[in-house]
N, C-alpha and C positions, 0 to 999 in steps of 0.2 A: 421521587425516583430512587430514594435510598442513598446511602453513602457511596459515592462513586469511587472514592479512594479507599476501598474496603480493605481493612486489615493492615493499612500502612499509614505512616505518619504524614500528614499533609501540612505543608508550609507554603508561604508565599514565595514567588520567584524573586530572588535577589541574587546578585553576583557573589558567589561563594567559591573559594578555591576547590578544585577537584569535582565541581558539580558538572554533571553531564546534561546536555540539552537535546531534547527530541522534538523535532518539528512534526506536527500533526495537522493534516488538512481535512476539511469536509466540504461538501457541496451544498449550495442552497437547494430548496425544493424545486422540482422541475415537472413539466408535463402535467398530468392529472393528480400529482401528489402534493398535498398542502403542507406536508412536513417531510423532513429528511433526517433520519437518525444520525447520519454523519455530521450534520450541522449541530445537532444538540450535543453530541459527545465532544465535538471540538470546542464548543462554547463552555461546556462543563469543565473541561480539563485545562482551559487556557490559564496560563500564569500560575498553575499549581505545581507543587513539588512533592516528591515522595522520597522516603529513605528506606529502601528495601533492606532486609536483613543481610548484614555482612557485605553491603555494597555502598558505593558512593551515592550521594544525593542526586536524584534525577528530576529535572524540571521540564515542563512541557510548554512549548510555544505553539499556538495554533492559529490557523487562518481558515475562514469560511469563504469559499470561492464561488463566483458565478458559474453557471453551467454553460460555458461558451468556450470558443477557441482562446479568447483572452484569459479566461480563468484557468484553462488547462496549461497555459504558458507561463504563468506568474512564477511558479516555484522553480522551474528550470532557470529562468533568468535570475532569480534571487540567489540561487545557490552559487552562481558564478561571480557575483559581485564582490567588491572589496570589503563590504561590511560583514559578509558571512563566510569568507574564506581568505586564507593568506598563505603566501609561500613561506615554507620553513626549511631549514637546513636539516636534511635527513640524518638521523643518528642510528646507523646500522648496528645491530647486535648479531651474535652468532645465530640465534634463532631466526632473526629477520632474514639472514642470508639464505636460509633453507627455503624461504618462501619467495625468493627473487625480489626482495625489497630493494629500494634505492640504496646505493652505497653512500657512506658518509661523505659529505661535501657536495652531494647533489641536492637539488631542491625538489620538494613535492608541494602540491597544493592541498592544504588541509582545511576542511570545513570546521566551523565552530560547533556543528551539530554532531551528535553521536549516532543519529538515525533519522530517517524520514519515513513517516507512516501516512500514506494517503488512504482516506476512507470514502466510501460511496455506497449508495443504495442499490441493491438488487432485489426488486420486489418478488422475484420468483424464488429467491433463496430461502432455505429453511434453517440455515445455520450461518455462522460467521465463516467466510471463505477467504483464505489467504491465496492471493493470485501469484502464480510463479513466473509468468511471462507477459510481456506486452507486445502488441503487433504494430508494425509501421504503417498505420493507416489512419487518415484523418477521420474525425467524427462527422457523421451526417446528422445535421440538426433535426431534420424531419425524416424519420425512418421510413424506408420503402419496403421493408420486409424481405429484401433480397438475401441478406446475409443469413437470416434464420432459416431460409428455405434451401440455400445452396451450400453454405460453408461456414466454418468457424472463422473467427477474426484472423488467426494466424494463416489460414489458407488464403484468405482474400489478400492479406498483406503480401504474401510471397507471390501470388498470382499477378497482382497489378504491377509488381516491380520486376517481372521476369519476361523473357522473350518466349514465344510459342515453342521454341526448341529446347527450353530449359527443362531440367528434371521436374520443377514445380508444376509445369504445364501438364504433366501426366495426370495430376490430380483431377483436371477437368479437360477431358479430351474433346468435349463439345465446344467448338470455337465460339459459338454464339453466347455460351455462358461466360466465357472469358471476356468477351466484348462487353457484356452487360456489367460485369464487375469493374472493368476499366473505365466504363462510362460514369459509374456512380461513385467510385471510390478513388481517392488520391493518397499518395504516401505523405507521411509527415516529413520525412527526410529522404529525398530521392537517392541519396548516396548511402543511406543507412541500411543495416541488416533488416530483413523482413520481420524478425522477432528479436527481442532482447530479454535475457533472463534477469530475474531479480539480482541486484548487486549484494544482497544479504546472503549469508551462509545459511541456506534453508535447512541443511542437514543438522545444524546445531539447534534449531528451534524444537522445543519440547512440547508437542501438542498434548501429550498426556497430562503435563502439569497445567496447561491451559484448560483442559477438560476438568481437571480437579478444581481449579479456581472457580470455574463456572458452577460446578456441582455444589461447592461450598456456599457460593453466593445464592444459588437457587434455594438452599435450605431456609434462607431468610424470607423467601417468597412462597413458602408452603401454603399459607392461608390464601394468598391471592390466586395461586395456580389452582388450588382446590375449588375456590369459589367461581372460577372461570374455566372449568375443566374442558369445555368444548373448544374454547379459544386456544388453550395451552395443553391440549391433549397429549401432544408428543413429549412435553416436558414432564409428564407424570410417570414416564418410564423410570426404572431404577437407575439407569445410567444413560440419560439422554445425550445424543451426540450434538454438541453445540458449536464445534469448530472443525474445519476440514480444509483440504487443498482444492484448488481449481487451476486449470491451465488455459482457460479461455474466458476472458472478462468482457467479451463482446466488442462491438465497434461503436463506442460512444465516447463521451469526454472522460469517463473513468479510464478507458484504455489510453486515450491521448495524453492525459497528464502523466500516467505511469511511463509511457514510452519516452516522453520528453524529459522527464526527470532522469530516467536510466541513461538516456543518450548523453545528457549533460554530465552526469557522474563519470561515465566511461570515456567520453571524449576529452574531459579535463583530467582524467585519472584522479578524481577528487577523493581524498582520503577522509576517513572517519577521524573525528577529533582525537588527538593524542594516540593515534594508532597507525599501524602499517597497512591496514586493510582499506579496501574501498568503502566509501560511505554506504552503509546498508540502507536500501530503500525497498519498501514493500507496499503493495496496494491490497487493501482488505475490503471485500464486499460485505455489507451488512444486510440482514433481513429486515423486514418491517417489524415494528414493535408488537404486531399481532402474533408473531411467531416466536419472539424472544424479547423479554422485557428490556427496556432501554438500559437500566442499571446493570443488568447482567452483561449486555453488550459492552458497556463502558468498562466493566471489571475485566473482561477479556482483552480489550484493547490496551488497557493499562498494563496488564501482565505481559502482553506481547511486546509492548514498547520497552519494558524493562529487559526482556530477553535480547531484543535487537541492540540495545545500548551497551550491553556487556562487552 
């Protein structure tokens, strides 16, 4: 699959001062899919480290999770335990004060991670999709097609947690539709917001540089792409679009793990390691390898992880 750590120095994960740690998760195969690119990438990157130019060393710790409620809950529980977070005495600076940081003498809960990056498969995707929000709705293990026919995940989440007199109810004036949604879907947290945005500073993410990373990497696959031009037809464009944004990741365990992680980070006010900012967490949907070679996907994920950890 090529050199996953393309263009960067790869070392083994060892405890080194000033090293930043990024937690990456993938899911096992599910349904009719015998493989899952998120599993492969997680395994490929586990316990590897890179030294980006003019940056601290970044190391990756990864976990492959079962596609279940248990699997979707593991990381949220892990982030709050004493092995992965600790209370520290905040040291406010002039710049910190401008962002409403804790004052000196107060305590904050700090993660040992600099970023959390969840990965999952979206077989309908044609590019790597960075998800911006998660919905407060539990996954349904056996899909019934209701969501795809009636509403996006965020709509369902806001509907099942609202009264018929609430503004959200205006989205579905047909009461029978609302009853169907409430019958089939439950909230992850009955007291939680119907949607939660990513805790990362999405405005700081540079998708153009991610595109360039993928383009440079695709140059190494010219022969493969040309020999399988039907399979990779879209990648033969001069500037193929390989990464983009998404605001609805559906209602399955991809959504549930994202919401649970964001809820934990926000409810604990869990800070990024050695930072005054919230721990950045992002979910990324991956296409099948029929649409984008696995090594290209891994290269994009690595570059995104570096941006998140800064």
